[in-house]
C-alpha positions in Angstrom: -39.9 -4.2 -84.8 -36.9 -6.2 -86.1 -37.7 -5.4 -89.8 -38.5 -1.7 -89.2 -35.8 -0.5 -86.8 -35.6 3.0 -88.3 -39.4 3.5 -88.0 -39.3 2.2 -84.3 -36.4 4.6 -83.4 -38.2 7.6 -84.9 -41.4 6.8 -83.2 -39.6 6.3 -79.9 -37.7 9.5 -80.3 -34.3 8.0 -80.5 -33.3 9.7 -83.8 -32.5 13.3 -83.9 -34.1 14.6 -87.0 -31.4 17.4 -87.3 -28.8 14.9 -88.5 -28.7 12.0 -91.0 -28.6 8.2 -90.5 -25.3 6.4 -90.4 -26.7 3.9 -93.0 -27.1 6.7 -95.5 -23.5 7.9 -95.2 -22.5 6.1 -98.4 -25.4 7.7 -100.3 -25.6 11.3 -99.2 -22.4 11.8 -97.2 -24.3 12.9 -94.0 -24.7 11.1 -90.6 -27.5 10.5 -88.2 -27.0 10.0 -84.3 -29.1 8.2 -81.9 -30.6 10.3 -79.0 -31.4 8.5 -75.8 -34.4 9.3 -73.6 -33.5 11.5 -70.5 -32.7 9.6 -67.4 -35.3 9.5 -64.6 -34.7 11.7 -61.6 -33.6 8.7 -59.6 -31.2 7.6 -62.1 -29.8 11.2 -62.6 -29.3 11.4 -58.8 -27.5 8.1 -58.9 -25.1 9.3 -61.6 -24.6 12.6 -59.9 -23.6 10.8 -56.7 -21.2 8.5 -58.5 -19.7 11.5 -60.2 -19.2 13.2 -56.7 -17.6 10.1 -55.2 -15.2 9.8 -58.0 -14.1 13.4 -57.7 -13.6 13.1 -54.0 -11.6 9.8 -54.3 -9.4 10.9 -57.1 -8.9 14.4 -55.4 -10.4 16.3 -58.5 -11.9 19.8 -58.3 -15.7 19.7 -57.9 -15.9 22.2 -60.8 -14.3 19.7 -63.3 -17.7 18.4 -64.7 -18.8 21.8 -65.7 -15.5 23.3 -66.7 -13.6 20.4 -68.3 -14.8 20.3 -72.0 -13.3 16.9 -72.8 -15.0 15.4 -69.7 -18.4 16.9 -70.8 -17.8 15.6 -74.3 -17.1 12.1 -72.9 -20.3 12.2 -70.8 -22.4 13.3 -73.9 -20.9 10.6 -76.1 -21.5 7.9 -73.4 -25.0 8.9 -72.4 -26.3 10.4 -75.8 -27.7 13.3 -73.9 -29.6 11.2 -71.3 -27.6 12.7 -68.6 -25.5 15.9 -68.4 -22.5 16.3 -66.2 -23.6 18.0 -63.0 -22.8 21.5 -61.9 -20.5 22.1 -58.9 -23.6 23.0 -56.8 -25.0 19.5 -57.4 -21.6 18.0 -56.7 -21.6 19.9 -53.4 -25.0 18.7 -52.5 -24.0 15.0 -53.2 -20.8 15.5 -51.2 -22.8 16.5 -48.2 -25.2 13.7 -48.6 -22.2 11.1 -48.8 -20.9 12.7 -45.7 -24.2 12.2 -43.9 -24.3 8.7 -45.1 -20.9 8.0 -43.9 -21.6 9.4 -40.4 -24.7 7.1 -40.2 -22.5 4.1 -41.1 -19.8 5.1 -38.7 -22.3 5.5 -35.7 -23.7 1.9 -36.5 -20.2 0.5 -36.7 -19.4 2.0 -33.2 -22.7 0.8 -31.8 -21.8 -2.7 -33.0 -18.3 -2.4 -31.5 -19.7 -1.5 -28.1 -22.2 -4.3 -28.4 -19.3 -6.6 -28.8 -17.5 -5.1 -25.9 -14.7 -3.5 -28.1 -13.3 -0.1 -27.8 -11.7 1.5 -30.9 -8.4 3.0 -31.1 -7.9 6.6 -32.4 -5.2 8.3 -34.5 -5.0 11.9 -35.5 -3.0 14.8 -36.8 -3.2 18.4 -38.1 -3.1 18.9 -41.9 -2.4 22.3 -43.3 -2.4 23.4 -46.9 -3.1 26.8 -48.6 -3.9 28.5 -45.3 -6.6 25.9 -44.3 -5.8 23.8 -41.2 -7.9 20.7 -40.4 -7.9 18.4 -37.4 -8.1 14.8 -38.8 -9.3 12.0 -36.5 -9.5 8.4 -37.5 -11.0 5.4 -35.6 -9.7 1.9 -35.8 -11.1 -1.4 -34.6 -11.1 -5.1 -35.3 -14.6 -6.3 -36.1 -16.2 -9.6 -35.6 -14.8 -11.0 -38.7 -11.2 -10.3 -37.5 -10.6 -7.5 -40.1 -9.4 -4.1 -39.3 -11.8 -1.2 -39.9 -10.8 2.3 -40.5 -13.2 5.2 -40.2 -12.6 9.0 -40.7 -14.3 10.5 -37.7 -13.6 14.1 -38.3 -11.8 16.6 -40.4 -12.6 19.8 -38.5 -11.3 23.2 -39.6 -9.5 25.3 -36.9 -10.5 28.5 -38.6 -8.6 31.4 -37.1 -8.0 29.5 -33.8 -4.5 28.6 -33.0 -3.4 25.0 -32.8 -3.2 24.9 -29.1 -3.6 21.9 -26.8 -6.9 23.3 -25.6 -8.3 23.8 -29.1 -7.2 20.3 -30.1 -9.0 18.7 -27.0 -12.2 20.8 -27.7 -12.2 19.8 -31.4 -11.7 16.3 -30.5 -14.4 15.9 -27.9 -16.9 17.8 -30.0 -16.3 15.7 -33.0 -16.4 12.4 -31.1 -19.7 13.4 -29.4 -21.2 14.3 -32.8 -20.5 10.7 -33.9 -22.2 9.3 -30.9 -18.9 8.0 -29.3 -19.7 6.9 -25.7 -19.1 3.9 -23.7 -21.9 4.2 -21.3 -24.7 6.6 -20.6 -23.3 9.7 -18.9 -19.7 8.7 -19.7 -17.0 10.8 -21.4 -15.5 10.3 -24.8 -12.1 9.8 -23.1 -13.2 6.4 -21.7 -14.7 5.3 -25.0 -11.3 5.1 -26.8 -9.1 2.1 -26.1 -5.9 4.0 -27.0 -4.8 7.0 -29.1 -1.6 7.4 -31.4 -0.3 10.8 -32.4 2.9 12.5 -33.2 5.2 13.8 -30.5 4.3 17.5 -30.9 3.7 19.2 -27.5 0.2 20.6 -28.6 -0.9 17.1 -29.6 0.5 15.6 -26.5 -1.4 18.0 -24.4 -4.5 18.0 -26.5 -5.0 14.3 -26.1 -3.6 14.0 -22.6 -7.1 12.7 -21.5 -6.8 9.6 -23.7 -4.7 6.5 -22.9 -2.2 5.5 -25.5 1.2 6.5 -26.9 2.9 8.2 -29.7 3.4 7.3 -33.3 6.5 4.8 -33.7 7.5 6.3 -37.0 7.6 9.9 -35.6 9.4 8.7 -32.6 12.1 7.0 -34.7 12.3 10.2 -36.9 13.1 12.3 -33.8 15.7 9.7 -32.8 17.4 9.8 -36.2 17.3 13.7 -36.2 18.9 13.6 -32.8 21.8 11.3 -34.0 22.4 13.1 -37.3 22.5 16.5 -35.4 24.8 15.5 -32.7 28.2 17.3 -32.4 30.8 15.4 -34.4 28.2 13.8 -36.6 26.2 16.6 -38.0 29.4 18.1 -39.7 29.9 14.8 -41.6 26.3 14.8 -42.6 26.5 18.3 -43.8 29.4 17.5 -46.0 27.8 14.4 -47.5 24.6 16.3 -48.3 26.7 19.0 -50.1 28.5 16.3 -52.1 25.2 14.7 -53.0 23.8 18.1 -54.1 27.0 18.7 -56.2 26.5 15.4 -58.1 22.8 16.1 -58.7 23.5 19.5 -60.2 26.7 18.7 -62.1 26.1 16.9 -65.3 29.9 16.5 -66.1 30.5 15.5 -62.4 27.8 12.6 -62.4 29.1 11.4 -65.9 32.7 11.3 -64.4 31.5 9.4 -61.4 29.7 6.9 -63.3 32.7 6.1 -65.5 34.7 5.5 -62.3 31.9 3.4 -60.8 32.1 1.2 -64.0 35.8 1.0 -64.0 35.7 -0.1 -60.4 32.9 -2.6 -61.0 30.7 -0.9 -58.5 26.8 -0.4 -58.9 26.3 2.6 -61.3 23.7 4.4 -59.1 23.5 8.1 -58.2 23.9 9.6 -54.8 20.8 9.2 -52.5 19.6 12.5 -51.1 18.8 13.1 -47.5 15.3 14.3 -47.3 14.2 15.9 -44.0 10.6 14.4 -44.4 12.0 11.1 -45.2 13.9 10.2 -42.1 15.0 6.7 -43.5 16.8 8.5 -46.4 19.5 9.5 -43.8 20.5 5.8 -43.9 20.2 5.5 -47.5 22.6 8.4 -48.1 25.4 7.3 -45.8 25.0 3.7 -47.0 25.6 4.8 -50.6 28.8 6.6 -49.5 29.9 3.4 -47.7 29.3 1.3 -50.8 30.7 3.9 -53.2 33.8 5.0 -51.1 36.3 3.9 -53.7 34.5 5.7 -56.5 34.1 8.8 -54.4 37.7 9.0 -53.3 39.0 8.2 -56.9 36.7 11.0 -58.2 38.4 13.4 -55.8 41.9 12.2 -56.9 41.1 12.5 -60.6 38.8 15.4 -60.7 39.0 17.2 -57.3 41.2 19.9 -58.6 38.6 21.0 -61.1 35.6 20.2 -58.8 36.7 22.6 -56.2 36.0 25.5 -58.5 32.3 24.6 -57.6 31.6 26.0 -54.1 29.2 23.1 -53.4 32.2 20.6 -53.7 34.9 22.9 -52.3 32.7 23.7 -49.1 31.9 20.1 -48.6 34.9 18.0 -49.6 35.0 14.9 -47.4 37.8 14.6 -44.8 39.5 11.4 -43.6 37.5 11.1 -40.4 34.3 11.5 -42.2 34.6 8.0 -43.6 34.8 6.6 -40.2 31.7 8.5 -39.1 29.9 7.3 -42.3 30.7 3.6 -41.5 29.5 4.0 -37.9 26.3 5.8 -39.0 25.3 3.0 -41.3 25.5 0.7 -38.4 23.5 3.0 -36.1 20.8 3.8 -38.7 20.3 0.5 -40.3 17.7 -0.8 -37.8 15.7 2.2 -37.9 15.6 2.2 -41.6 14.4 -1.4 -41.8 11.4 -0.9 -39.6 10.0 2.2 -41.3 6.5 1.9 -42.8 6.6 1.7 -46.7 3.7 4.1 -46.9 5.0 6.6 -44.4 4.8 10.1 -46.0 
């Protein structure tokens, strides 16, 4: 076999007779490629499942394997024709199988928790995108190895149904029942959950009123921050600081002049931090930037204010003397809330 590699490959069907061998490249200028035997059905299904899992984990469209030419070329080069990239129908079947396997694992996990006398906790929220609304429910528990387990128990579409408390309650109960969540025979799903965590929205509060527990700390702090920044006497200052930040973000000459002043004043040469509604801790970041950069901002107003007021964003939000006192007080108020936020909070 070692002495007659070419003959062995031809007999075994590994050589494609339509092309020429790599070894003859120097003599006849052509090339021969090796063609692998097709995978068995079991191996093909295994590869399809792995592809489906990768698509889901990386949030790629299920049509990618059949529509993305570079991907198909990669698979062809890698497998030499032994396995073709699956169709979206095959991927969809694999996703359904993965879902079924996950549900079985979840049910076994919950049974083990009950056997150990442990009730899981529950968190959930409503996710909406492109007209599709899903009720997402996750279960959490500390296993016998003292490690935190997290399971997606449901991602149920609302369809045309409104996001009412009654609808949330029904979807939750049905989803938990499907997963076999119960603490005792004849018991309800409400008593099988140690505690729930959700946002403070009235529909979620009503829908999960049957469960023990409280509300998300991050969301509660977010509401507290919004309450403070929207208070009379404070919201006007925050409106003006947001306007000044927007001006510097849009004015190339403005940010260049500000950077030059920062350098002259030996201050950190950092751009203004924008207050984003969905990033509640950014409120602190914005006012703390103004506290740190007060000298630079005031000097910019002295040197370039007359020219900057030609821009409505600057003219309508020019900082006043009392704003600086509010900014300093706001830094003190918001500092603790900014320090306790979860780094991964969306």
